[in-house]
C-alpha positions in Angstrom: 92.9 92.2 98.0 95.4 90.4 100.3 93.1 88.4 102.3 90.0 87.8 100.4 89.9 84.0 101.0 90.6 84.2 104.7 89.0 87.4 106.1 85.4 86.5 105.0 85.5 83.5 107.3 86.1 85.5 110.1 83.4 88.0 109.2 80.8 85.1 108.8 81.7 84.2 112.4 81.2 87.7 113.6 78.0 88.6 111.9 75.7 87.5 114.4 77.5 89.7 116.9 77.5 92.7 114.7 74.0 92.5 113.6 72.6 91.9 117.2 74.8 94.6 118.7 74.6 97.4 116.0 71.0 97.5 115.2 69.9 101.1 115.9 66.7 102.1 117.7 65.6 104.8 119.7 66.3 102.7 123.1 69.7 101.7 121.9 72.3 101.9 124.8 75.7 103.7 123.7 78.5 101.4 122.9 80.7 100.5 125.9 83.8 98.8 126.5 81.9 96.1 128.4 79.7 95.4 125.1 82.8 95.5 123.0 84.6 92.9 125.3 81.6 90.5 125.3 81.4 90.7 121.6 85.3 90.2 121.5 85.2 87.1 123.7 82.4 85.6 121.7 84.2 86.2 118.6 87.5 84.5 120.0 85.7 81.6 121.2 83.9 81.0 117.7 87.1 81.2 116.1 88.6 78.5 118.4 85.8 76.2 118.1 86.2 76.8 114.3 89.7 75.3 114.6 91.7 78.4 114.5 94.8 78.9 116.7 94.1 82.2 118.3 97.1 83.5 120.3 97.6 86.6 122.2 100.3 89.2 122.7 101.3 90.3 126.0 99.6 93.6 125.2 96.3 91.8 124.6 96.2 91.6 120.6 94.7 88.5 119.3 96.3 86.9 116.2 96.2 84.0 113.9 99.1 83.2 111.8 98.1 81.9 108.4 101.7 81.7 107.1 104.6 81.6 109.5 107.1 82.9 107.4 110.9 82.5 108.1 113.8 84.0 109.8 113.8 86.4 112.9 110.8 88.2 114.1 110.4 91.8 113.6 112.4 93.8 116.1 112.7 97.6 116.9 114.1 99.6 114.0 114.2 96.7 111.5 113.1 98.0 108.2 110.0 96.3 107.1 107.7 95.9 103.9 104.1 95.2 104.6 100.7 95.1 102.8 97.5 95.4 105.0 93.8 95.5 105.0 91.8 97.0 107.8 88.2 95.9 108.5 85.6 96.7 111.1 83.9 93.7 112.5 81.0 94.3 110.3 83.2 93.5 107.4 83.6 97.0 106.1 87.1 97.7 104.8 88.3 101.1 106.1 92.0 101.2 105.2 94.3 99.2 103.1 97.9 99.9 101.8 96.7 99.5 98.3 94.6 102.6 98.7 97.7 104.8 99.1 100.7 103.1 97.8 101.1 102.1 93.9 101.9 98.5 94.5 100.2 97.9 97.9 103.5 97.7 99.8 104.6 100.1 102.5 108.1 100.1 103.8 109.1 101.8 106.9 111.1 101.5 110.0 109.2 99.6 112.8 108.4 101.6 115.8 109.6 104.9 113.7 106.0 105.5 112.5 103.1 106.6 114.6 100.8 103.5 114.5 98.2 102.3 116.9 99.6 100.3 119.8 97.8 97.2 118.6 99.1 97.3 115.2 102.7 97.6 116.5 102.3 94.9 118.9 100.9 92.5 116.1 103.7 93.3 113.8 106.1 92.1 116.4 104.8 88.5 116.1 105.7 88.5 112.3 108.6 87.2 110.3 109.3 87.6 106.6 106.7 86.2 104.2 104.4 85.6 107.1 100.7 86.5 107.0 98.6 87.0 110.1 95.1 88.4 111.1 95.3 90.7 114.0 92.3 91.3 116.0 92.8 94.6 117.9 90.6 95.6 120.7 89.7 99.3 120.8 91.9 99.8 124.0 94.7 99.2 121.7 93.4 101.3 118.7 91.1 104.1 118.9 89.3 103.6 122.2 86.3 105.5 123.5 86.4 107.9 120.9 86.9 106.2 117.7 88.1 107.5 114.3 85.1 109.1 113.0 83.4 108.7 110.6 85.1 105.1 109.8 85.8 103.7 113.2 83.1 104.0 116.1 83.8 104.0 119.8 84.8 100.8 121.3 85.2 99.1 118.1 87.5 96.1 117.6 89.5 96.2 114.4 90.8 93.3 112.2 93.8 93.6 110.2 95.1 91.1 107.6 98.8 91.8 107.2 101.6 90.3 104.9 105.1 90.9 105.9 107.0 91.0 102.5 110.4 91.8 103.4 112.3 92.4 106.7 115.8 94.1 106.9 117.5 93.8 110.3 118.5 97.3 112.0 121.8 98.2 111.2 122.0 96.5 107.7 
């Protein structure tokens, strides 16, 4: 796994949120964007209180740079090679490049793949050999409907991403 020593800290901070908001009973209120945003704000606050430098893209993706990498940031139509793991805030892994590529690396042309808006926005802050955690609100992912059965409605997603290679467009 790419981020085994980093992601669990994030989940330890989020667990009180998850367990308090996800317990099911007959009186439970449906998840709403307001509930998600309250949980997200609490998670970001806890991360900052633990000393993480949490930044935000213009579109609203939160990110933590663990390894800054080198060279230029990803630009439209660059060919990039990444590895990623995608988690729910409960800590459940729901997708990873190692599940569907033999070496756990995926090469593609940036903005030529149909990806969730928040993942694209997060990739734009990366450089070759960088490692980041992306915290993507549902409004930039699967929204009010989710992606059943893995992702529920109004569910924030967390991606651990490593950018292995970047070939500028036109090269």
